[in-house]
N, C-alpha and C positions, 0 to 999 in steps of 0.2 A: 390734191395737196393735203387734205386732212389726214390721209393715211400716213404719209411720211412724218408728219408732225407728231402723230400719235406714237409712231415707232421710236422717234427720237426721245420723246418724253418717257416712254417705257424703258429705253436704254439708260437714260439718265437716272431714273428711279432705281433700276437694277444695279447700276454702278454705285449709287449712294447706299443701297442696301448691303452690297458686298463690302464696301468700305466700312460701314457701320459694324458688320459682323467681324471684320478683321480687327477693328479697334477694340471691340468687346472681347474677342478671343485673345488679343495680345496684351490687354491690360493686366498687369500683375501687381499685386499688393502683398507686402510682407508685414509681419508684426513688429513691435518695438524691439524685440529680442532677436531680430533677424536682419540679414543684409542680402541684397539682390545683386548678383554679379552678372553683367551682361557682356557677351562677346559677339563680335561681328567681323569675321574674316581677319584681315590684317590690321583692322582698326584697333586702337588701344582699348583695353578692357575697362569697362565703367562699373562703378559701384553706386547703388542707389539704396537709400534708407526710406522706407515708406511705400512708394508706388512708382511704377515706370511703365512705359509702353515698349513691349517687346514684339518686333515684327516677326510673324511666323515665317519659317523657312529662310529668313535672312539673318536673324539673330538667335543666339542661344543664351538661356538664362539659367542660373543655379542659385539656390538659396543656401546661405551659410548661417548656421545657428550661433548666436552670440551669447547664449545663456551660460551660466556657470556649470562647469563639468567637475566631477570628483575623481581624483586619482588616489588610490589607497596603496601604500607600500608597507609590507610586513616582512620582517626579518627575525627568524627565531632559530634557536639551537646553534648548530655550527655555522649558520649564516648570520648569526646575531652580530651586532656592531661591537667592535673592539675599542675599549676606552684606552686612554693614554697609559694607564697602569696595567693593561693587559686583561682586565676583567671584561667579559662580554655581557651585553644587555640585549634582551628581547624587546623589539619595538614594533609598534603599529602606528603609522602616521597617515593622516589624511590631508591631501593638498587640494585646494579649490582653485581652478584655473578658468580663464575665459578669454575670448577674443574681444579686444577693445573696439568700440564703435568709432573707428577711425579708418578712413578710406585706405591709407597706405598699409595699415596693419591687416585689414581684410584682404587686400590684394596679395600680400605676402603669404598669408595662410592658404588662400585659394591656389596660389602658384606652387608653393613648396609642399603643402600637405594634401590639398585637394578638398573640395567641399564635402564629398561623400565620406572620406575618412574622418574629417574634422567633425562631422555631425554624429558619428557613432561613438558612444562612450567607451566601448571596449577598444576601439582603435586609438583613442586618446590615451587610455590607460597603457596600452602597449607602447605608444610613442614616447611617453614621458616617464614611465615608471623607473627605468634604469637611470635616467638623469637625476631623479629625486633620490634614488637609493644611494648613488655616489655622493650626493650632497649630505645625506644623513651620516654615511660612513666617515667622510672627511671631517664633519663637525664633531662627531663623537670622539674621534682620535685626539682632539685638543682638550678633552675633559678627563679628569680622574672620575672614577665611578661615583664616589660620594658627592663630588661637586655637581655631577650630571643630575643625580636624583634631587639634590638640594635646590636647584634653580632650573626648572624646566623651561621657563620663559627665556632665559639667556641662551639655552640650547636651541630653542626655536629661532631666535634671532640669528644665531650662527648658521643654521641650516638655510634660512632664507637668503643670507648673504652668499652662501655657497651656490645656491641655485642661480642667482643673478637674473638677468633679463633675456638671456639667449635661450628661448623656448620655442623657436620656429614661429614666432608671432603670438603665441599664447602668453598670458600674463598671470603670474601667481598672485591671487587675491589674498589668500589666507592659508595658514597651516595649523593643524591641531594634533596633539599627541593623545592617543588612547592608551596603549600599553607601553610601559617603560619600566622594566624590572630586570633583575639579575638573571642571566641564563643559568639553569640548573647545572650543577657540577657533573652529573652523569651524562650530559649532552656535550661536554667539552672533549677535545682531543688532546690527550697528554703528549702526543708526539709532535703537536704543533707548538712552535716556540712561544707564540703569544698566549695560547691557551695554557701552556705549562706555567708561564709567568702568572697568569690570572689565577690558576689553581693554587699556587704558592701564596699569593696575596690573600685569597679567600680563606685559606687554612690559617694563616697568621691572624687574620681579622676575626675568625670564629674563635680561635684560642684566646685572644685578648678579651673579646666580649664575654667568654665563659668565665675567665678569671675575674673580670670586673663584676659580673653578676654574682659569682660565689662570694666575693668580698662584701658586696652590698647585703647579701643574705646573712652572712655572719654578723655584720654590724647591726642589722635589724633584729636578729635573734638576741644579741647581747643587750640591746636597748630594751627589748621586750622583757628579758629576764630581770634587768635592773628595775624596770617599772613595776614588775610583779613583786619583787622583793620589797620595794618601797611601799607598795600598796598593802602588803601583808603587815609591815611594821606599823603603818598608820591606821590600820583597820580598827584596833581597839580604841584609839582616840576618836575616830569618827563614829564609833558605835555608841559612845556616851556611857560606857560601863563605869558605875560609881567606884568600884574597887580599883580600877585602873587609874582613875582620876586621883584617888586617894594616894596611890603609890607614887604618882607623878608629883604630888604636893610634897610628900615625905622626901623624895629625892631632891627636890628644889631646896627645901629647908636644910637638909644635910649638906648640900653643896655650899649654901650661904654660910653655914656655921664653919665649915672647913676653911673657907676663904678668910673669915674673920679671925 
């Protein structure tokens, strides 16, 4: 009787050991900037933040990165943004996006994008770059060139409104502008209607600025000449020359005698 009891105890101990190993192997823990997506056959997919038990061979788990990702959009030369007045601008904008720590949002990204793609920065760049480029172009088309340069903050607000919330589950956290300047004339296409209009505007603007600068220079030269002449006339008085002072007194007495 002792042998069967020992065998039973050994079997129970082995089962407990196997269960313990399964629990240890199936215990998954993710960081605060991650989410755990657990799938099991036809059952609904679950999302866990922190830790969860994943049964080997019965369930499949993937980790989704929830940290901020950077998407850079640059348009230069003939790909530059066209303003309302036809002038093109070179722009470099940086967009910061992330997946919200919300179960429904995580499930959408895992379903429509996939955890593997969403975790790779280059894939997120390829996924969202064109959407952000369209938002930049649409926003720039509502501004004249001078207004665009004068208020970068207002332009950023317009771009973020153009982007909206439809980003396959990603959320736009912030946008910043690095480069924002006029596209050089030699990179424009004169056969393009918008570029031709921009070239005309820039030519008129350059001519006006040249005329204004020339007028200011002439006015400054005239004032300098006037100031120089006045200084030359006042120099003897400031020098304290006794003979000049004497002549000044004689002129004053003669003027008074003439009036009397």
